[in-house]
C-alpha positions in Angstrom: 91.4 -41.1 -30.2 89.5 -38.8 -27.9 88.5 -35.3 -29.0 91.1 -33.5 -26.9 93.9 -35.7 -28.2 92.7 -35.3 -31.8 92.9 -31.5 -31.3 96.4 -31.8 -30.1 97.4 -33.9 -33.1 95.7 -31.5 -35.5 97.5 -28.6 -33.9 100.8 -30.4 -34.3 100.0 -31.1 -37.9 99.0 -27.5 -38.6 102.4 -26.3 -37.1 104.1 -28.8 -39.4 102.2 -27.5 -42.4 103.2 -24.0 -41.6 106.8 -24.9 -41.3 106.8 -27.0 -44.4 105.0 -24.3 -46.3 107.6 -21.8 -45.2 110.4 -24.1 -46.3 109.1 -25.6 -49.5 106.0 -23.6 -50.5 103.3 -25.7 -52.1 105.8 -28.4 -53.0 105.7 -30.0 -49.6 104.1 -33.5 -49.6 101.9 -35.4 -47.2 105.1 -37.6 -46.7 106.9 -34.4 -45.5 104.1 -33.6 -43.0 103.9 -37.2 -41.7 107.6 -37.3 -41.2 107.6 -33.9 -39.6 105.1 -35.0 -36.9 106.4 -38.5 -36.6 103.4 -40.4 -37.8 102.7 -42.7 -40.7 101.3 -41.3 -43.9 98.4 -43.7 -43.5 97.5 -42.1 -40.1 97.8 -38.7 -41.6 95.4 -39.7 -44.4 93.0 -40.9 -41.8 92.9 -37.4 -40.4 93.1 -35.4 -43.7 91.9 -37.3 -46.8 94.1 -35.2 -49.1 96.3 -32.1 -49.4 93.2 -29.9 -50.4 91.5 -30.9 -47.1 94.8 -30.2 -45.2 94.9 -26.7 -46.8 91.2 -26.0 -46.0 91.9 -26.9 -42.4 95.0 -24.7 -42.4 93.0 -21.7 -43.6 90.4 -22.3 -40.9 93.1 -22.8 -38.3 95.0 -19.7 -39.3 92.0 -17.5 -39.2 91.0 -19.0 -35.8 94.4 -17.9 -34.5 93.9 -14.5 -36.0 90.6 -14.1 -34.2 92.2 -15.2 -30.9 94.8 -12.5 -31.3 92.1 -9.9 -32.2 90.2 -10.8 -29.1 93.4 -10.2 -27.0 93.8 -6.8 -28.6 90.1 -5.9 -28.0 90.2 -7.0 -24.4 93.5 -5.2 -23.6 92.6 -2.3 -21.2 96.1 -0.9 -21.6 95.6 0.0 -25.2 93.9 3.2 -26.4 91.2 3.0 -29.1 93.7 4.2 -31.7 96.3 1.6 -30.6 93.6 -1.1 -30.8 92.5 0.0 -34.3 96.1 -0.1 -35.5 96.8 -3.5 -34.0 93.5 -5.2 -34.9 93.8 -4.3 -38.5 97.1 -6.1 -39.0 97.0 -8.7 -36.2 99.0 -11.9 -37.0 99.7 -14.8 -34.7 103.4 -14.9 -33.9 104.2 -17.9 -36.1 102.7 -16.2 -39.1 104.8 -13.0 -39.1 107.3 -14.4 -41.6 104.6 -15.7 -43.9 105.8 -16.3 -47.5 103.3 -14.2 -49.3 104.6 -15.3 -52.7 103.5 -18.9 -51.9 100.0 -17.7 -51.1 99.8 -16.1 -54.5 100.6 -19.6 -56.0 97.6 -21.0 -54.2 95.3 -19.1 -56.6 96.6 -21.2 -59.5 97.1 -24.6 -57.8 94.4 -24.6 -55.2 91.8 -22.0 -56.3 89.2 -23.2 -53.8 91.6 -22.6 -50.9 92.6 -19.2 -52.3 88.9 -18.2 -52.5 88.4 -19.3 -48.9 91.3 -17.0 -47.9 89.8 -14.1 -49.8 86.3 -14.8 -48.2 87.8 -14.8 -44.7 89.7 -11.6 -45.3 86.5 -9.9 -46.4 84.3 -11.2 -43.6 84.0 -10.8 -39.8 84.8 -7.1 -39.7 82.2 -6.4 -37.1 84.5 -5.9 -34.1 86.8 -3.7 -36.2 83.9 -1.6 -37.5 82.6 -1.2 -33.9 86.0 -0.1 -32.8 86.3 2.4 -35.6 82.9 3.8 -34.8 83.9 4.0 -31.1 87.0 5.9 -32.1 85.0 8.4 -34.2 82.4 8.9 -31.5 85.2 9.6 -28.9 86.9 12.0 -31.3 90.1 9.9 -31.3 90.0 9.4 -35.1 88.4 11.6 -37.7 85.1 10.6 -39.4 85.9 8.3 -42.3 84.0 6.1 -44.7 84.4 2.7 -43.2 83.5 0.9 -46.4 86.3 2.8 -48.2 88.8 2.0 -45.5 87.8 -1.7 -45.5 88.2 -1.8 -49.3 91.6 -0.1 -49.1 92.9 -2.6 -46.6 91.4 -5.7 -48.4 92.7 -4.4 -51.7 96.2 -3.8 -50.3 96.4 -7.3 -48.7 95.0 -8.8 -51.9 97.8 -7.0 -53.8 100.4 -8.4 -51.4 99.0 -11.9 -52.1 98.4 -11.7 -55.8 101.3 -9.8 -57.1 105.1 -9.8 -56.5 105.0 -6.4 -54.9 106.9 -7.8 -51.9 109.1 -10.3 -53.6 111.7 -7.8 -54.9 111.7 -5.9 -51.6 113.4 -6.9 -48.4 110.1 -6.1 -46.6 108.4 -9.0 -44.8 104.7 -9.4 -44.9 104.4 -8.3 -41.3 106.4 -5.2 -42.0 104.4 -4.5 -45.1 101.2 -4.6 -42.9 102.8 -2.2 -40.4 103.8 0.2 -43.2 100.3 0.0 -44.7 98.7 0.9 -41.3 101.2 3.7 -40.7 100.2 5.2 -44.1 96.5 4.8 -43.3 96.8 6.2 -39.8 99.1 9.1 -40.6 98.8 9.7 -44.3 101.7 10.6 -46.5 102.2 14.2 -45.3 105.5 15.0 -43.8 
């Protein structure tokens, strides 16, 4: 299989993993994925040796999609600096907006290596966002703030979304929770 075809197959598998994860959480099987994409389980195992490897690839794939969406925000000349800051902090590829956060919390118990990879990715690659924040402060469009404190607040909030059931009792989606978080950060709690 050539490289381009392999990328297409992996993309199809990643889409299947996302759908199965949404439907069944961590209980989906390699059989489910193989059936979903219409390939034999043997072929799937030739591409991904086990479910751990599949999850590792899914994390890399997800964050790659997030970075693509971030780039679109940064390169959009129609957005102001403030709009870019707001969007870039909570960017999610379209298929991930209804992410089942409760299932991500379960990753910590069943697949701790994958969960640590997610945490590491959330804490890294903030350079474009930091540059945008500095640009906003220099332009006087946002007030001077401690960027490390803001970063810790956002990482901490997202971590709470993942590691607690703070969203499970609510009818608030993960995407809406991110919007609400940014609204509070950008406008505070004053009436």
